[in-house]
BALOBA-1460 file (C-alpha; in Angstrom, 3 decimals):
// residues 73
<rec num="1" residu="x" x="72.093" y="-46.784" z="-14.616"/>
<rec num="2" residu="x" x="71.555" y="-50.540" z="-14.713"/>
<rec num="3" residu="x" x="69.517" y="-52.046" z="-17.819"/>
<rec num="4" residu="x" x="66.776" y="-53.479" z="-15.543"/>
<rec num="5" residu="x" x="66.234" y="-49.956" z="-13.780"/>
<rec num="6" residu="x" x="65.950" y="-48.349" z="-17.106"/>
<rec num="7" residu="x" x="63.230" y="-51.171" z="-18.541"/>
<rec num="8" residu="x" x="61.332" y="-50.645" z="-15.156"/>
<rec num="9" residu="x" x="61.089" y="-46.994" z="-15.743"/>
<rec num="10" residu="x" x="60.245" y="-47.359" z="-19.306"/>
<rec num="11" residu="x" x="57.653" y="-49.715" z="-18.247"/>
<rec num="12" residu="x" x="56.093" y="-47.397" z="-15.808"/>
<rec num="13" residu="x" x="55.671" y="-44.516" z="-18.375"/>
<rec num="14" residu="x" x="54.043" y="-46.685" z="-20.937"/>
<rec num="15" residu="x" x="51.583" y="-48.019" z="-18.265"/>
<rec num="16" residu="x" x="50.705" y="-44.560" z="-17.273"/>
<rec num="17" residu="x" x="50.104" y="-43.397" z="-21.150"/>
<rec num="18" residu="x" x="48.234" y="-46.600" z="-21.424"/>
<rec num="19" residu="x" x="45.877" y="-45.946" z="-18.612"/>
<rec num="20" residu="x" x="45.398" y="-42.354" z="-19.816"/>
<rec num="21" residu="x" x="44.506" y="-43.275" z="-23.196"/>
<rec num="22" residu="x" x="42.126" y="-46.039" z="-21.945"/>
<rec num="23" residu="x" x="40.262" y="-43.647" z="-19.823"/>
<rec num="24" residu="x" x="39.969" y="-41.226" z="-22.795"/>
<rec num="25" residu="x" x="38.596" y="-43.998" z="-25.152"/>
<rec num="26" residu="x" x="36.240" y="-45.609" z="-22.517"/>
<rec num="27" residu="x" x="32.741" y="-44.863" z="-23.241"/>
<rec num="28" residu="x" x="30.540" y="-46.638" z="-20.406"/>
<rec num="29" residu="x" x="30.586" y="-45.189" z="-16.931"/>
<rec num="30" residu="x" x="30.420" y="-48.915" z="-15.554"/>
<rec num="31" residu="x" x="34.024" y="-49.219" z="-15.162"/>
<rec num="32" residu="x" x="35.562" y="-51.683" z="-12.547"/>
<rec num="33" residu="x" x="38.847" y="-51.247" z="-11.035"/>
<rec num="34" residu="x" x="41.330" y="-53.217" z="-8.664"/>
<rec num="35" residu="x" x="44.606" y="-52.476" z="-7.262"/>
<rec num="36" residu="x" x="47.013" y="-53.527" z="-4.346"/>
<rec num="37" residu="x" x="49.787" y="-52.622" z="-2.391"/>
<rec num="38" residu="x" x="52.957" y="-54.522" z="-2.628"/>
<rec num="39" residu="x" x="56.178" y="-54.091" z="-0.821"/>
<rec num="40" residu="x" x="58.599" y="-56.237" z="-2.705"/>
<rec num="41" residu="x" x="56.847" y="-59.590" z="-3.315"/>
<rec num="42" residu="x" x="54.647" y="-59.145" z="-0.343"/>
<rec num="43" residu="x" x="50.761" y="-58.147" z="-0.880"/>
<rec num="44" residu="x" x="49.690" y="-55.900" z="2.067"/>
<rec num="45" residu="x" x="46.357" y="-55.540" z="0.958"/>
<rec num="46" residu="x" x="43.904" y="-55.263" z="-2.131"/>
<rec num="47" residu="x" x="40.885" y="-53.311" z="-3.097"/>
<rec num="48" residu="x" x="38.205" y="-53.287" z="-5.753"/>
<rec num="49" residu="x" x="36.852" y="-56.274" z="-7.631"/>
<rec num="50" residu="x" x="38.023" y="-59.410" z="-6.208"/>
<rec num="51" residu="x" x="38.423" y="-61.206" z="-9.542"/>
<rec num="52" residu="x" x="40.572" y="-58.354" z="-10.714"/>
<rec num="53" residu="x" x="42.607" y="-58.024" z="-7.767"/>
<rec num="54" residu="x" x="43.457" y="-61.855" z="-8.023"/>
<rec num="55" residu="x" x="44.463" y="-61.540" z="-11.688"/>
<rec num="56" residu="x" x="46.651" y="-58.595" z="-10.659"/>
<rec num="57" residu="x" x="48.385" y="-60.516" z="-7.894"/>
<rec num="58" residu="x" x="48.762" y="-63.566" z="-10.235"/>
<rec num="59" residu="x" x="50.363" y="-61.219" z="-12.786"/>
<rec num="60" residu="x" x="52.684" y="-59.721" z="-10.094"/>
<rec num="61" residu="x" x="53.860" y="-63.117" z="-9.127"/>
<rec num="62" residu="x" x="54.854" y="-63.671" z="-12.563"/>
<rec num="63" residu="x" x="56.649" y="-60.742" z="-13.247"/>
<rec num="64" residu="x" x="58.519" y="-61.272" z="-10.009"/>
<rec num="65" residu="x" x="59.503" y="-64.673" z="-11.086"/>
<rec num="66" residu="x" x="60.451" y="-63.350" z="-14.488"/>
<rec num="67" residu="x" x="62.461" y="-60.551" z="-13.035"/>
<rec num="68" residu="x" x="64.365" y="-62.968" z="-10.824"/>
<rec num="69" residu="x" x="65.686" y="-65.262" z="-13.795"/>
<rec num="70" residu="x" x="66.442" y="-61.931" z="-15.762"/>
<rec num="71" residu="x" x="68.594" y="-60.581" z="-12.498"/>
<rec num="72" residu="x" x="70.093" y="-64.217" z="-12.098"/>
<rec num="73" residu="x" x="71.529" y="-64.204" z="-15.346"/>
């Protein structure tokens, strides 16, 4: 298995664990969420709070650029 695939799987599991821990720690019932569906670097649609979705979209673009430079080397 390639290093980038292993890194991606580890990152996925860490993010799931962090979401689970955050949901246990959260004491307020006023929780805002956002998300989106991406196929490769192309966003299909987003949902939730607009500001959070835009932040996630910018973060996704930065991650795609980062992975491009990692894979290029």
